[in-house]
C-alpha beads as a LAMMPS data file, in Angstrom:
LAMMPS data file: protein, C-alpha beads

279 atoms
278 bonds

1 atom types
1 bond types

-500.0 500.0 xlo xhi
-500.0 500.0 ylo yhi
-500.0 500.0 zlo zhi

Masses

1 110.0

Atoms # bond

1 1 1 -26.002 125.849 -155.484
2 1 1 -25.840 126.174 -159.253
3 1 1 -28.852 126.246 -161.508
4 1 1 -27.663 122.999 -163.124
5 1 1 -27.840 121.231 -159.752
6 1 1 -31.322 122.595 -159.047
7 1 1 -32.601 121.470 -162.442
8 1 1 -31.022 118.068 -161.933
9 1 1 -32.586 117.720 -158.498
10 1 1 -36.028 118.180 -160.001
11 1 1 -35.325 115.794 -162.859
12 1 1 -34.445 113.097 -160.352
13 1 1 -37.698 113.931 -158.539
14 1 1 -39.501 113.112 -161.771
15 1 1 -37.954 109.675 -161.738
16 1 1 -35.397 110.622 -164.414
17 1 1 -31.742 109.779 -164.186
18 1 1 -29.071 112.353 -164.945
19 1 1 -26.261 110.042 -163.924
20 1 1 -25.290 109.360 -167.537
21 1 1 -24.491 112.707 -169.234
22 1 1 -24.843 111.064 -172.635
23 1 1 -28.430 110.009 -171.922
24 1 1 -30.264 113.160 -172.946
25 1 1 -33.875 113.660 -171.976
26 1 1 -36.516 113.422 -174.695
27 1 1 -37.857 116.843 -173.810
28 1 1 -36.361 119.838 -172.016
29 1 1 -38.793 122.268 -170.384
30 1 1 -37.743 125.685 -169.102
31 1 1 -39.264 127.401 -166.087
32 1 1 -38.328 130.525 -164.155
33 1 1 -38.275 129.106 -160.643
34 1 1 -39.214 132.479 -159.164
35 1 1 -42.992 132.814 -159.501
36 1 1 -44.870 130.942 -156.753
37 1 1 -47.167 129.114 -156.777
38 1 1 -46.582 128.507 -160.507
39 1 1 -42.904 127.656 -160.092
40 1 1 -40.317 128.318 -157.385
41 1 1 -37.389 126.843 -155.476
42 1 1 -37.925 125.612 -151.926
43 1 1 -35.505 125.853 -149.002
44 1 1 -33.828 122.574 -149.989
45 1 1 -33.177 123.727 -153.557
46 1 1 -35.973 121.699 -155.139
47 1 1 -38.116 123.180 -157.892
48 1 1 -41.746 123.082 -156.802
49 1 1 -45.091 124.487 -157.881
50 1 1 -48.222 123.961 -159.929
51 1 1 -46.345 123.887 -163.224
52 1 1 -43.724 121.453 -161.946
53 1 1 -46.405 118.970 -160.920
54 1 1 -48.305 119.553 -164.147
55 1 1 -45.147 119.135 -166.258
56 1 1 -44.538 115.742 -164.652
57 1 1 -48.103 114.707 -165.406
58 1 1 -48.005 115.921 -169.011
59 1 1 -44.684 114.178 -169.656
60 1 1 -46.142 110.920 -168.371
61 1 1 -49.139 111.330 -170.685
62 1 1 -46.851 112.070 -173.657
63 1 1 -44.679 109.093 -172.645
64 1 1 -41.466 111.101 -172.772
65 1 1 -38.620 111.652 -170.327
66 1 1 -38.407 115.301 -169.363
67 1 1 -35.753 117.506 -167.837
68 1 1 -36.655 120.817 -166.215
69 1 1 -34.166 123.667 -166.593
70 1 1 -34.195 127.065 -164.882
71 1 1 -34.034 130.177 -167.044
72 1 1 -34.337 133.861 -166.089
73 1 1 -37.600 135.306 -167.337
74 1 1 -36.205 137.984 -169.636
75 1 1 -34.259 135.368 -171.606
76 1 1 -36.811 132.593 -171.628
77 1 1 -38.211 133.105 -175.149
78 1 1 -34.766 133.762 -176.721
79 1 1 -33.532 130.551 -175.080
80 1 1 -36.403 128.580 -176.624
81 1 1 -35.733 130.039 -180.072
82 1 1 -32.016 129.279 -179.692
83 1 1 -32.823 125.607 -179.074
84 1 1 -31.566 125.409 -175.494
85 1 1 -34.839 123.706 -174.520
86 1 1 -38.010 122.545 -176.233
87 1 1 -40.825 124.156 -174.262
88 1 1 -41.593 126.832 -171.678
89 1 1 -43.852 126.316 -168.670
90 1 1 -43.381 129.465 -166.623
91 1 1 -46.694 131.185 -165.970
92 1 1 -46.587 132.557 -169.533
93 1 1 -49.832 134.033 -170.829
94 1 1 -50.923 133.664 -174.443
95 1 1 -50.724 137.022 -176.231
96 1 1 -50.763 138.126 -179.867
97 1 1 -47.379 139.773 -179.382
98 1 1 -45.783 136.521 -178.229
99 1 1 -47.511 134.611 -181.027
100 1 1 -45.378 136.576 -183.463
101 1 1 -42.305 134.641 -182.325
102 1 1 -43.517 131.407 -180.699
103 1 1 -46.404 128.943 -180.733
104 1 1 -48.601 128.118 -177.757
105 1 1 -50.285 124.977 -176.575
106 1 1 -53.865 125.085 -175.400
107 1 1 -54.188 127.049 -172.164
108 1 1 -53.738 124.939 -169.046
109 1 1 -54.662 127.571 -166.436
110 1 1 -56.281 130.941 -166.024
111 1 1 -56.050 132.999 -162.835
112 1 1 -57.049 136.572 -161.955
113 1 1 -54.560 139.446 -161.882
114 1 1 -54.714 142.139 -159.197
115 1 1 -53.000 145.167 -157.729
116 1 1 -51.401 145.245 -154.291
117 1 1 -50.598 148.204 -152.048
118 1 1 -49.740 148.874 -148.424
119 1 1 -52.298 149.247 -145.671
120 1 1 -53.054 152.858 -144.948
121 1 1 -52.463 154.094 -148.487
122 1 1 -55.220 155.863 -150.387
123 1 1 -55.336 152.889 -152.746
124 1 1 -56.683 150.671 -149.976
125 1 1 -60.110 152.243 -150.437
126 1 1 -60.071 151.955 -154.257
127 1 1 -63.609 151.129 -155.415
128 1 1 -64.353 150.905 -159.140
129 1 1 -67.923 149.667 -158.795
130 1 1 -67.176 145.998 -159.559
131 1 1 -64.923 143.280 -158.205
132 1 1 -64.058 141.828 -161.648
133 1 1 -63.179 143.424 -164.970
134 1 1 -62.354 141.803 -168.303
135 1 1 -60.346 144.020 -170.629
136 1 1 -61.401 141.858 -173.581
137 1 1 -65.042 142.942 -173.173
138 1 1 -65.383 146.691 -173.869
139 1 1 -68.297 148.312 -172.100
140 1 1 -69.292 151.583 -170.400
141 1 1 -68.701 149.802 -167.071
142 1 1 -65.121 148.945 -168.075
143 1 1 -64.495 152.530 -169.178
144 1 1 -65.822 153.836 -165.852
145 1 1 -63.694 151.391 -163.862
146 1 1 -60.538 152.302 -165.787
147 1 1 -61.258 156.008 -165.290
148 1 1 -61.508 155.522 -161.530
149 1 1 -58.286 153.522 -161.477
150 1 1 -56.453 156.161 -163.524
151 1 1 -57.577 158.809 -161.070
152 1 1 -56.343 156.690 -158.156
153 1 1 -52.948 155.963 -159.781
154 1 1 -52.325 159.531 -160.929
155 1 1 -48.818 160.582 -159.841
156 1 1 -48.012 157.210 -158.228
157 1 1 -45.447 154.520 -159.043
158 1 1 -46.622 151.058 -160.128
159 1 1 -44.288 148.057 -160.136
160 1 1 -44.471 145.197 -162.649
161 1 1 -42.179 142.408 -163.768
162 1 1 -40.494 143.264 -167.062
163 1 1 -41.706 141.661 -170.310
164 1 1 -44.967 140.429 -168.785
165 1 1 -48.615 140.935 -169.603
166 1 1 -48.817 142.815 -166.297
167 1 1 -46.359 145.400 -167.608
168 1 1 -48.308 145.574 -170.871
169 1 1 -51.520 146.337 -168.993
170 1 1 -50.217 149.087 -166.734
171 1 1 -48.213 150.648 -169.565
172 1 1 -51.236 150.731 -171.877
173 1 1 -53.870 151.882 -169.416
174 1 1 -51.979 153.831 -166.744
175 1 1 -48.608 154.760 -168.233
176 1 1 -49.845 158.263 -169.032
177 1 1 -50.639 159.053 -165.390
178 1 1 -48.266 156.867 -163.354
179 1 1 -44.592 155.942 -163.379
180 1 1 -44.184 152.285 -164.350
181 1 1 -41.169 150.681 -162.657
182 1 1 -40.090 147.266 -163.940
183 1 1 -38.335 144.401 -162.141
184 1 1 -36.470 141.293 -163.181
185 1 1 -38.520 139.135 -160.776
186 1 1 -41.826 139.345 -158.931
187 1 1 -39.967 138.862 -155.661
188 1 1 -37.912 142.025 -156.181
189 1 1 -41.060 143.967 -156.989
190 1 1 -42.648 142.661 -153.774
191 1 1 -39.611 143.750 -151.765
192 1 1 -39.908 147.302 -153.079
193 1 1 -43.648 147.328 -152.405
194 1 1 -43.122 146.143 -148.837
195 1 1 -40.486 148.851 -148.322
196 1 1 -42.799 151.548 -149.782
197 1 1 -40.415 152.272 -152.660
198 1 1 -43.385 151.875 -155.002
199 1 1 -47.036 152.671 -154.364
200 1 1 -48.570 149.605 -155.991
201 1 1 -47.599 146.344 -157.648
202 1 1 -49.421 144.175 -160.142
203 1 1 -49.274 140.384 -160.230
204 1 1 -51.259 137.179 -160.249
205 1 1 -53.640 137.155 -157.288
206 1 1 -52.197 134.132 -155.537
207 1 1 -48.667 135.526 -155.765
208 1 1 -49.948 138.619 -153.953
209 1 1 -51.516 136.358 -151.333
210 1 1 -48.146 134.678 -150.805
211 1 1 -46.590 138.120 -150.302
212 1 1 -49.323 138.939 -147.774
213 1 1 -48.458 135.774 -145.839
214 1 1 -44.995 137.227 -145.186
215 1 1 -45.979 140.878 -144.934
216 1 1 -49.367 141.634 -143.335
217 1 1 -49.038 145.272 -144.370
218 1 1 -49.647 144.303 -148.025
219 1 1 -53.268 144.206 -149.219
220 1 1 -55.087 143.505 -152.481
221 1 1 -56.659 146.643 -153.938
222 1 1 -59.136 147.164 -156.756
223 1 1 -60.826 144.513 -158.902
224 1 1 -59.626 141.137 -160.152
225 1 1 -58.599 141.577 -163.799
226 1 1 -58.386 139.411 -166.916
227 1 1 -58.395 139.579 -170.711
228 1 1 -57.077 142.131 -173.165
229 1 1 -53.382 142.867 -172.561
230 1 1 -53.394 140.181 -169.845
231 1 1 -53.706 137.464 -172.465
232 1 1 -55.870 134.402 -172.976
233 1 1 -54.678 132.111 -170.214
234 1 1 -51.380 130.434 -169.348
235 1 1 -49.933 127.857 -171.731
236 1 1 -46.757 126.098 -172.791
237 1 1 -44.615 128.090 -175.212
238 1 1 -43.032 126.175 -178.095
239 1 1 -41.208 126.838 -181.343
240 1 1 -43.523 127.429 -184.306
241 1 1 -41.993 124.669 -186.400
242 1 1 -42.461 122.045 -183.649
243 1 1 -46.036 121.381 -184.741
244 1 1 -45.999 117.728 -183.685
245 1 1 -44.871 118.670 -180.177
246 1 1 -47.581 121.348 -179.973
247 1 1 -50.189 118.698 -180.770
248 1 1 -48.759 116.326 -178.162
249 1 1 -48.961 119.041 -175.513
250 1 1 -52.515 119.898 -176.586
251 1 1 -53.668 116.288 -176.306
252 1 1 -52.037 115.875 -172.894
253 1 1 -53.454 119.160 -171.584
254 1 1 -56.976 118.359 -172.768
255 1 1 -56.752 114.941 -171.098
256 1 1 -55.542 116.590 -167.860
257 1 1 -58.511 118.953 -168.008
258 1 1 -60.984 116.185 -168.729
259 1 1 -59.979 113.877 -165.887
260 1 1 -59.769 116.662 -163.297
261 1 1 -55.983 116.664 -162.877
262 1 1 -55.654 120.389 -163.547
263 1 1 -58.542 121.123 -161.199
264 1 1 -56.929 119.054 -158.431
265 1 1 -53.479 120.592 -158.893
266 1 1 -54.962 124.085 -159.092
267 1 1 -56.866 123.654 -155.863
268 1 1 -53.705 122.311 -154.216
269 1 1 -51.428 125.159 -155.280
270 1 1 -53.875 128.083 -155.578
271 1 1 -55.616 127.699 -152.218
272 1 1 -58.750 125.958 -153.348
273 1 1 -59.155 127.823 -156.660
274 1 1 -60.006 125.789 -159.768
275 1 1 -57.691 127.305 -162.425
276 1 1 -58.985 125.099 -165.266
277 1 1 -59.563 127.344 -168.317
278 1 1 -63.159 127.564 -169.448
279 1 1 -63.351 126.554 -173.103

Bonds

1 1 1 2
2 1 2 3
3 1 3 4
4 1 4 5
5 1 5 6
6 1 6 7
7 1 7 8
8 1 8 9
9 1 9 10
10 1 10 11
11 1 11 12
12 1 12 13
13 1 13 14
14 1 14 15
15 1 15 16
16 1 16 17
17 1 17 18
18 1 18 19
19 1 19 20
20 1 20 21
21 1 21 22
22 1 22 23
23 1 23 24
24 1 24 25
25 1 25 26
26 1 26 27
27 1 27 28
28 1 28 29
29 1 29 30
30 1 30 31
31 1 31 32
32 1 32 33
33 1 33 34
34 1 34 35
35 1 35 36
36 1 36 37
37 1 37 38
38 1 38 39
39 1 39 40
40 1 40 41
41 1 41 42
42 1 42 43
43 1 43 44
44 1 44 45
45 1 45 46
46 1 46 47
47 1 47 48
48 1 48 49
49 1 49 50
50 1 50 51
51 1 51 52
52 1 52 53
53 1 53 54
54 1 54 55
55 1 55 56
56 1 56 57
57 1 57 58
58 1 58 59
59 1 59 60
60 1 60 61
61 1 61 62
62 1 62 63
63 1 63 64
64 1 64 65
65 1 65 66
66 1 66 67
67 1 67 68
68 1 68 69
69 1 69 70
70 1 70 71
71 1 71 72
72 1 72 73
73 1 73 74
74 1 74 75
75 1 75 76
76 1 76 77
77 1 77 78
78 1 78 79
79 1 79 80
80 1 80 81
81 1 81 82
82 1 82 83
83 1 83 84
84 1 84 85
85 1 85 86
86 1 86 87
87 1 87 88
88 1 88 89
89 1 89 90
90 1 90 91
91 1 91 92
92 1 92 93
93 1 93 94
94 1 94 95
95 1 95 96
96 1 96 97
97 1 97 98
98 1 98 99
99 1 99 100
100 1 100 101
101 1 101 102
102 1 102 103
103 1 103 104
104 1 104 105
105 1 105 106
106 1 106 107
107 1 107 108
108 1 108 109
109 1 109 110
110 1 110 111
111 1 111 112
112 1 112 113
113 1 113 114
114 1 114 115
115 1 115 116
116 1 116 117
117 1 117 118
118 1 118 119
119 1 119 120
120 1 120 121
121 1 121 122
122 1 122 123
123 1 123 124
124 1 124 125
125 1 125 126
126 1 126 127
127 1 127 128
128 1 128 129
129 1 129 130
130 1 130 131
131 1 131 132
132 1 132 133
133 1 133 134
134 1 134 135
135 1 135 136
136 1 136 137
137 1 137 138
138 1 138 139
139 1 139 140
140 1 140 141
141 1 141 142
142 1 142 143
143 1 143 144
144 1 144 145
145 1 145 146
146 1 146 147
147 1 147 148
148 1 148 149
149 1 149 150
150 1 150 151
151 1 151 152
152 1 152 153
153 1 153 154
154 1 154 155
155 1 155 156
156 1 156 157
157 1 157 158
158 1 158 159
159 1 159 160
160 1 160 161
161 1 161 162
162 1 162 163
163 1 163 164
164 1 164 165
165 1 165 166
166 1 166 167
167 1 167 168
168 1 168 169
169 1 169 170
170 1 170 171
171 1 171 172
172 1 172 173
173 1 173 174
174 1 174 175
175 1 175 176
176 1 176 177
177 1 177 178
178 1 178 179
179 1 179 180
180 1 180 181
181 1 181 182
182 1 182 183
183 1 183 184
184 1 184 185
185 1 185 186
186 1 186 187
187 1 187 188
188 1 188 189
189 1 189 190
190 1 190 191
191 1 191 192
192 1 192 193
193 1 193 194
194 1 194 195
195 1 195 196
196 1 196 197
197 1 197 198
198 1 198 199
199 1 199 200
200 1 200 201
201 1 201 202
202 1 202 203
203 1 203 204
204 1 204 205
205 1 205 206
206 1 206 207
207 1 207 208
208 1 208 209
209 1 209 210
210 1 210 211
211 1 211 212
212 1 212 213
213 1 213 214
214 1 214 215
215 1 215 216
216 1 216 217
217 1 217 218
218 1 218 219
219 1 219 220
220 1 220 221
221 1 221 222
222 1 222 223
223 1 223 224
224 1 224 225
225 1 225 226
226 1 226 227
227 1 227 228
228 1 228 229
229 1 229 230
230 1 230 231
231 1 231 232
232 1 232 233
233 1 233 234
234 1 234 235
235 1 235 236
236 1 236 237
237 1 237 238
238 1 238 239
239 1 239 240
240 1 240 241
241 1 241 242
242 1 242 243
243 1 243 244
244 1 244 245
245 1 245 246
246 1 246 247
247 1 247 248
248 1 248 249
249 1 249 250
250 1 250 251
251 1 251 252
252 1 252 253
253 1 253 254
254 1 254 255
255 1 255 256
256 1 256 257
257 1 257 258
258 1 258 259
259 1 259 260
260 1 260 261
261 1 261 262
262 1 262 263
263 1 263 264
264 1 264 265
265 1 265 266
266 1 266 267
267 1 267 268
268 1 268 269
269 1 269 270
270 1 270 271
271 1 271 272
272 1 272 273
273 1 273 274
274 1 274 275
275 1 275 276
276 1 276 277
277 1 277 278
278 1 278 279
């Protein structure tokens, strides 16, 4: 099945018709299709996930016809800048580095990031004295937690998807003591973790839970993490000069927060977790 067919299948699911090639959608949104539960492809070839449902809702609020296209992660920002689509909804966190090249809507979700390892490894007993750390809030407690994590990761190999905030975090805080191995997709990182080709992997907590569903030897280790290199929440990425579209997304997102849509979708896709950003 080609990517074009998959994207078309989802567009039809939105109630959009792709039968007439000349009838272009008002708005094209790119997603990766490889990062559950944010976005993925099911066994029938349909794009599914939190962001697919949210995209449909936002498009209805903006009163535009939308087409969803699949784009590999490492080319997703270049594709936006090249004009191949108008927006990105792909689990992309807001960071200062990304702001240098693109604009962001208001955040529509915020979820914890965590490490995973295999049962029986020394990392399984990792205890940093707290179950949550925010890298945006410097403190002696954060310094102590990072020191314990650096000691635990010393000499090990950590996997992260390339060009993500997860890679930024492990490179900045643990790159001097551990080997950082990057992957084109989260799924490939999970495969190497499950086969013990890496010692630990970093990802969004619910993605790790989905890996654990298929491999009971994988466990979450260490604290839930947020802030700092991990960004300011997940948002739609847009071109800087599309200011009107940014405002339309912002208005739709704020309305979806206010009426509980994001809360409902988050609880559906993230196993009861309310992912609504606190603002």
